[in-house]
C-alpha positions in Angstrom: 126.6 93.6 84.5 125.9 95.7 87.7 122.2 95.1 87.2 122.8 91.4 86.7 124.9 91.2 89.8 122.2 93.0 91.8 119.5 90.6 90.5 121.7 87.6 91.2 122.3 88.8 94.8 118.6 89.4 95.4 117.6 86.0 94.0 120.2 84.0 96.0 118.1 83.6 99.1 115.2 82.3 97.0 117.4 79.9 95.2 118.8 78.7 98.6 115.3 78.0 99.9 114.3 76.1 96.8 117.4 74.0 97.0 116.9 73.4 100.7 113.4 72.2 99.9 114.8 69.7 97.4 117.1 68.4 100.1 114.2 68.0 102.5 112.1 66.2 99.9 115.0 63.8 99.2 115.5 64.9 95.6 119.0 66.2 96.2 121.7 65.2 98.7 122.7 67.7 101.3 126.3 67.5 100.1 125.1 68.8 96.7 123.5 71.9 98.3 126.8 72.6 100.1 128.6 72.3 96.8 126.2 74.7 95.1 127.2 77.2 97.8 130.9 76.9 96.8 132.0 74.4 99.4 134.0 71.9 97.4 136.8 69.6 98.2 139.1 69.0 95.3 142.8 69.3 94.5 143.8 72.7 93.3 145.0 73.5 89.8 142.7 71.2 87.9 140.8 72.4 84.8 137.2 73.2 85.7 134.9 71.6 83.2 131.2 72.5 83.4 128.3 70.7 81.7 124.7 71.3 82.3 123.3 67.7 82.5 123.8 64.1 81.4 123.5 64.9 77.7 126.1 67.6 77.6 128.4 65.7 79.9 128.3 62.5 77.8 128.9 64.6 74.7 132.1 66.0 76.3 133.6 62.6 77.1 135.5 62.2 73.8 137.0 65.7 74.4 137.9 64.7 77.9 139.6 61.5 76.6 141.5 63.6 74.0 142.6 66.1 76.7 143.9 63.2 78.8 145.7 61.7 75.8 147.3 65.0 75.0 148.4 65.7 78.5 148.6 62.5 80.7 149.1 64.4 84.0 146.0 66.7 83.5 143.3 66.7 86.1 139.7 67.8 85.8 137.1 69.0 88.2 133.6 68.5 86.7 130.6 70.5 87.8 127.0 69.9 86.6 123.6 71.5 87.2 121.8 68.2 87.9 122.5 65.6 90.5 122.1 62.8 88.0 125.0 64.2 85.9 127.0 64.8 89.1 126.6 61.1 89.9 127.7 60.2 86.4 130.8 62.3 86.7 131.7 60.6 89.9 131.3 57.2 88.2 133.8 58.4 85.6 136.2 59.5 88.4 136.1 55.9 89.7 136.6 54.6 86.1 139.6 56.8 85.3 141.2 56.5 88.8 144.4 58.1 90.1 142.6 61.3 91.1 142.2 62.4 87.5 138.6 63.5 87.9 136.7 65.0 90.8 133.1 66.2 90.6 130.6 68.4 92.4 127.3 70.3 91.8 127.9 73.6 90.0 128.2 76.7 92.1 125.4 79.3 91.9 126.2 82.3 89.8 126.7 84.6 92.8 129.8 86.5 93.5 130.1 85.4 97.1 129.6 81.8 96.1 131.9 81.9 93.2 134.7 83.6 95.2 134.4 80.8 97.8 134.4 78.1 95.1 137.4 79.6 93.2 139.4 80.1 96.4 139.1 76.4 97.1 139.5 75.1 93.6 142.0 77.6 92.1 141.4 76.1 88.6 143.8 76.3 85.7 141.0 77.2 83.4 137.2 77.0 83.0 136.0 74.8 80.1 132.3 75.4 79.6 130.2 73.0 77.4 127.6 74.2 74.9 125.2 76.8 76.2 126.5 77.3 79.7 127.1 81.0 79.6 127.1 82.5 83.1 127.9 86.2 83.4 129.3 86.3 87.0 131.2 83.1 86.5 132.9 84.3 83.4 133.6 87.8 84.6 135.1 86.6 87.9 137.3 84.1 86.2 138.5 86.8 83.8 139.3 89.1 86.7 141.3 86.3 88.4 143.2 85.6 85.2 141.5 82.2 84.7 141.1 81.4 81.0 137.5 80.9 80.0 137.0 78.5 77.0 133.6 77.5 75.6 133.3 74.4 73.5 130.5 73.2 71.2 128.7 76.5 71.8 125.3 77.2 70.4 123.7 80.6 69.8 120.8 81.6 67.7 120.5 85.1 66.2 117.4 85.5 68.5 119.4 84.6 71.6 122.2 86.9 70.6 119.7 89.8 70.3 118.4 89.0 73.8 121.9 89.0 75.3 122.6 92.3 73.5 119.3 93.9 74.6 120.1 92.8 78.2 123.3 94.9 77.9 125.7 92.2 79.0 126.4 90.3 75.7 129.6 92.3 74.8 130.9 92.1 78.4 130.2 88.3 78.4 132.1 87.9 75.1 135.0 90.0 76.5 135.5 87.5 79.3 135.8 84.6 76.8 139.4 83.5 76.1 138.4 81.1 73.2 135.2 79.7 71.8 134.4 76.8 69.5 131.0 77.1 68.1 128.8 74.2 67.1 127.9 75.5 63.6 128.5 78.5 61.3 125.2 80.1 62.4 126.2 80.0 66.0 129.7 81.3 65.2 128.2 84.3 63.4 125.9 85.0 66.3 128.8 85.0 68.7 130.8 87.3 66.4 127.8 89.7 66.2 127.6 89.7 70.0 131.2 91.0 70.1 133.5 87.9 70.2 136.8 88.9 68.6 137.7 86.8 65.5 141.1 85.8 67.0 139.3 84.0 69.9 137.5 81.6 67.6 138.4 77.9 67.6 137.4 75.4 64.9 133.7 74.4 64.7 133.0 71.3 66.7 129.7 69.5 67.4 130.5 67.5 70.4 127.5 65.2 70.0 128.7 63.8 66.6 131.6 62.0 68.3 129.6 60.4 71.1 129.8 56.6 71.3 126.3 55.4 72.3 126.2 52.9 75.1 124.7 49.5 74.4 121.2 48.6 75.6 121.1 46.8 78.9 117.6 45.6 78.6 115.2 44.5 75.8 111.5 45.0 75.6 109.1 42.2 74.6 107.9 44.3 71.6 108.8 43.9 67.9 111.1 46.8 67.0 109.3 47.5 63.7 106.0 48.2 65.6 107.5 50.3 68.4 107.8 54.1 68.3 109.8 56.2 70.6 109.1 59.9 71.5 112.5 60.9 72.9 113.1 63.8 75.3 109.7 65.4 74.8 108.9 68.8 76.3 105.8 70.4 77.7 103.3 70.9 74.8 104.6 67.9 72.8 103.2 65.0 74.8 99.6 65.9 73.8 100.6 65.9 70.1 102.5 62.6 70.4 99.6 60.9 72.3 97.0 62.1 69.8 99.2 60.9 67.0 99.7 57.6 68.6 96.0 57.1 69.5 95.2 57.7 65.8 98.0 55.3 64.6 97.2 52.7 67.2 93.5 52.6 66.2 94.6 51.6 62.7 97.3 49.2 64.0 96.6 47.8 67.5 100.0 46.1 67.5 101.7 49.5 67.7 103.5 50.4 70.9 104.8 53.8 72.2 107.7 54.5 74.5 107.2 58.1 75.8 110.4 59.4 77.4 110.0 63.0 78.6 113.0 65.2 78.8 112.2 65.9 82.5 110.9 62.8 84.3 109.6 65.0 87.1 106.7 65.7 84.8 105.6 62.0 84.9 102.4 62.5 86.9 101.2 65.2 84.6 102.0 63.1 81.5 100.3 60.0 83.1 97.1 62.1 83.3 97.4 62.9 79.6 97.7 59.2 78.7 94.8 58.2 80.9 92.6 61.0 79.5 93.0 59.3 76.1 92.0 55.9 77.4 95.4 54.4 76.5 96.6 51.6 78.8 100.1 52.3 80.0 102.9 51.1 82.3 105.1 53.5 84.3 108.8 52.6 84.2 109.7 54.2 87.6 107.1 52.0 89.3 108.6 48.8 87.9 105.4 48.0 86.0 105.9 45.4 83.3 105.8 46.8 79.7 102.6 44.9 78.7 100.4 47.9 77.8 100.5 49.8 74.5 102.3 52.7 76.1 105.4 52.7 78.3 106.0 56.0 80.3 109.8 55.9 80.5 110.1 58.3 83.4 113.6 57.3 84.4 117.1 58.7 83.7 120.0 56.9 82.1 118.0 54.4 80.1 117.7 56.1 76.7 119.9 53.6 75.0 117.4 50.9 75.9 114.6 52.9 74.3 116.5 53.7 71.2 117.4 50.0 70.8 113.7 49.0 71.2 112.2 51.4 68.7 112.2 51.3 64.9 110.9 54.9 64.7 112.1 57.8 66.9 110.4 61.2 67.2 113.1 63.7 68.3 111.6 65.8 71.1 112.0 69.6 71.5 111.2 70.0 67.8 107.4 70.5 67.8 107.8 73.3 70.4 110.4 76.1 70.2 113.2 74.3 72.0 115.5 73.8 68.9 115.3 70.0 68.8 117.5 67.4 70.5 120.3 65.5 68.7 119.5 63.3 65.7 122.9 61.5 66.1 121.8 59.2 69.0 118.7 57.8 67.3 120.7 57.5 64.0 123.4 55.6 65.8 120.8 53.1 67.0 119.3 52.5 63.6 116.0 54.4 64.2 114.0 56.1 61.4 113.9 59.7 62.5 110.9 62.0 62.7 111.2 65.7 63.8 109.3 68.9 63.9 110.2 72.3 62.5 112.2 73.6 65.5 115.7 72.4 64.7 118.0 75.3 65.4 120.2 73.3 67.9 121.2 70.9 65.1 120.0 72.6 61.9 122.8 71.5 59.6 122.4 67.9 60.6 118.6 67.9 60.3 118.7 69.7 56.9 121.2 67.2 55.6 119.1 64.3 56.8 115.9 65.8 55.3 117.6 66.4 51.9 118.9 62.8 51.8 115.7 61.2 52.9 117.2 60.2 56.3 114.5 61.9 58.3 110.9 63.0 58.0 109.6 66.4 59.0 106.3 66.5 60.8 104.2 69.5 61.9 101.2 68.2 63.9 99.4 65.1 65.2 98.2 64.1 61.8 101.6 64.1 60.1 103.2 62.5 63.1 100.6 59.7 63.0 101.5 59.0 59.4 105.2 58.8 60.5 104.3 56.4 63.3 102.6 54.2 60.6 105.7 53.7 58.5 106.1 50.1 57.2 109.1 48.1 58.3 110.8 48.4 54.9 110.5 52.2 54.9 111.8 52.4 58.4 114.9 50.4 57.4 115.5 52.6 54.4 115.3 55.8 56.3 117.4 54.5 59.2 120.1 53.3 56.8 120.2 56.7 55.2 120.3 58.5 58.6 123.3 56.3 59.6 125.2 57.1 56.5 124.5 60.9 56.6 125.4 61.3 60.3 128.6 59.2 59.8 129.6 61.7 57.0 128.8 64.6 59.3 130.8 63.2 62.2 134.5 64.1 62.4 136.3 61.9 64.9 139.5 64.0 64.7 137.7 67.1 65.8 138.1 66.5 69.5 141.8 65.7 69.2 142.4 69.0 67.3 140.3 70.9 69.8 142.1 69.4 72.8 145.4 70.5 71.4 144.2 74.0 70.7 142.7 74.3 74.2 145.9 73.2 75.8 147.9 75.6 73.6 145.7 78.5 74.9 146.4 77.5 78.5 150.2 77.7 77.9 150.2 80.8 75.6 
């Protein structure tokens, strides 16, 4: 921990400069920069709930609803790493009303910043969603007697070894009051890292209980001839585009929606599309979707793309990112394709594969074959995926977890 604290202190000026540049470029409001430095305005005594970005925040909504149902007077202060998720949390604050939710950008993991933030907020507890494990944040909360609860946590054996090698894993686990892992593999990794057994809460995958929003816009493309590459990462777009070029040559009626995980990479991806002589439209520029490829480089529209596509390739699975959720495309009736990297949702993907509710691909050639699935096969796979994911989902999990969390706060 001393080494981590030293590194965090040394890197703070660099982080500040980078954030200041984001403000100057207009990609982040000045108020968010102040919040990242611990300058928040919120009622004291709320539960501090932290989620990294939109996906994690949306997955936590059923738990938030369960907490409010279990304790009507409860208040939350939500922090996020991204400004888009911050905006979403503020929309929720307006929806719920009565001062139940406040929101800000997350404070940097610096002792001076965290002390300022905690002095102003004085939270009743920290509720951290999924993989948001911050050593200074957890340690300072522990020292102040603030319970630290992690929900839907993921941890691979490889990540656990890295935390252990860094020399701070056991200290980090010592600061955790209670933890609900996402799956048995993650739970075992946290135990190996030093988490005491009596601090474990039941397994809960937050993303299985998410109610997907309805589409707000339709595309002028037949769904059975539209494929979606959802939340792709660097190293995947080239494979997706090569596969689509191959499938499109055989079926010129085929369309591709390419939705990168990080829209800021849009210019780079546009060059990849152009290099393959594929006509395309860019969503952020308001270009009409008349070309074979739509570069969906916006935030908050994924429901539209799921609803428009009969086939969905789940990003983060052809590169070592662990794969994104299969529950969202399954909820929208997509036939699911995925690569071999599935650690983030291994149990779900393995159940889907075993039942025929998903197809595993490994390269451009196998992905091209997946893109060419006939409509009847798409419908069969999608129906199986919907059945399997419904069986995996447990709507009562959030209610149980909410009660256990509140019990820990009053123990």
